[in-house]
Every structure is written in C-alpha cells, then in structure tokens.
Steps between C-alpha positions, in 0.01 A plus 500: 500500500360469848625255756169317521400502130726218381319244712824376651497481873812533704535251778517639850849500642598169653529493877858511622663160527564369850872559453537703814407203717733269310777759502464554876514126566802467272672794674433341841635166378815665362558691827441182697739303278768770540466496880494121500810506278682742732436284806558181301825635352630583845382154613693338213816680613441386859434146376814482285723667762383267777528201263862577412588592859357174636680301228835661585484492879326165556521148364130489406419344167396738224123441520496522881692828484247619244207409725655698790545800267144467369354499852696817589375663178140395576511685833659804334240495222204469735602816682555682171174387347287566808645843580588630151347322200164407654477745790163625371349152491267349756684461830227297667560133557876505551499133604335404171736729308810354666378142453435553128827691458695212655308241297561675166858582601558131568371416151731770361787351702434159344490651148817703559701223660356231273671670207830510691459142618434377144801687363730385781398137548328427169760649267806537723518876444640600837782747446452829693409679176253230392346488848446877497354494148249226588425658837420825316287315241310324781445833675353639177253214459409508868448876480245469219300258714538717811385819322183330381425329832585790730289752311212256449481332838726650766490880470141539386362830383269677737135507393388813318345758730122499505316808377436753771153478647338763713190496708198601297317806633188281506676257734603232247865418568732359238337629182749653254465876451415463128202277582380738771528797260310317226229403745466856625455652151145619414277227361487662155878471464512142622240388242666672205864479562 
C-alpha cells in the first residue's frame, strides 16, 4: 500500500506557536517582579523599622509616624528601583520620571496609611501589634498599586531598537539589506520567486 494510493492527505505541519515570545515576556515579568520584590521587601523593612522607631522615640500619633516612615521608604525605594530593578529602562526625562514617581508614591502613601487610619480611628485597633499588622496590610495594598504604576508609567521600557540600515551601493540610504538584496536579484528570479 503506497502512501499516496489511499487518497488521504496528511496536513502540513502546523507552524510553531508563538510561545517563545509569550515565554520571553513572562520570563521578563517574573524577573522584574523578583527585583521589584527584593527592593520592595527591603523597603518594607525600612518602613516598619522607621515606623516603630518613630513611635518609640517621639510622641507622634500612629498615622503621622507611619507617614514619616512611608516617606523614608519612598526615598529608599526610588534609589533601589532606579539603580537596580529598572536600571535598564529609559533614563531620559528624569524630571518627568521623578514627578510621576512622587505622584504615584503619594497615592500609594494614601492607600497604605488609609488602611492604618481606618483601623486605628475607625475601629479603635491601635495596640502596637494591631498597628503593625494594619501598617503591613496597607503596605501590601499600596505595593500592588505601586508595582502597576511604576512599571506602566514611571520606569518605561526603552523602545525596541530599529533594524540596522546601511547605505545602499546605489546611493539610497536607509533601505533594509533584505530589500536591497531582493532588488538586486536578476529579473527572472524576482518575477518567479
């Protein structure tokens, strides 16, 4: 029985799925999230340490002490994000970057300290343990917002490099090499394939 005698045709193999592109993007996102988490984790420690230190050595109310700690952590995080997590991102427009960073950090500060404020003044949960638990919960919610906003708006990805163009031997700059090669093929080849 020959392969062609049954009349059944085998379909050509399907082209490979675009998994590589998706996998690369997913790998980049995971690496970015890990770096963000490393800086953010260190920032959480700074935030909680400063919060507890300010509460023990000053008479500031709990939310005011939290705001001081959050501001210290914001400065710490900016340096970590700019020079570690997003060091490969576009460095142009530092004024714009800093303005957006401060804007989104302020929103994160409101989210973070809003949780603590609600727990402390809305429910009366103001023991040191409760304050730390709600401070930590607020940090978590603020961090989710910050991750999205920083990666989307503040530390923008650099544009993809443009394909290399070389000067055409005929004096036409900027034409990709593949186009120049196709144009230089004999006329018989260009008509038929």
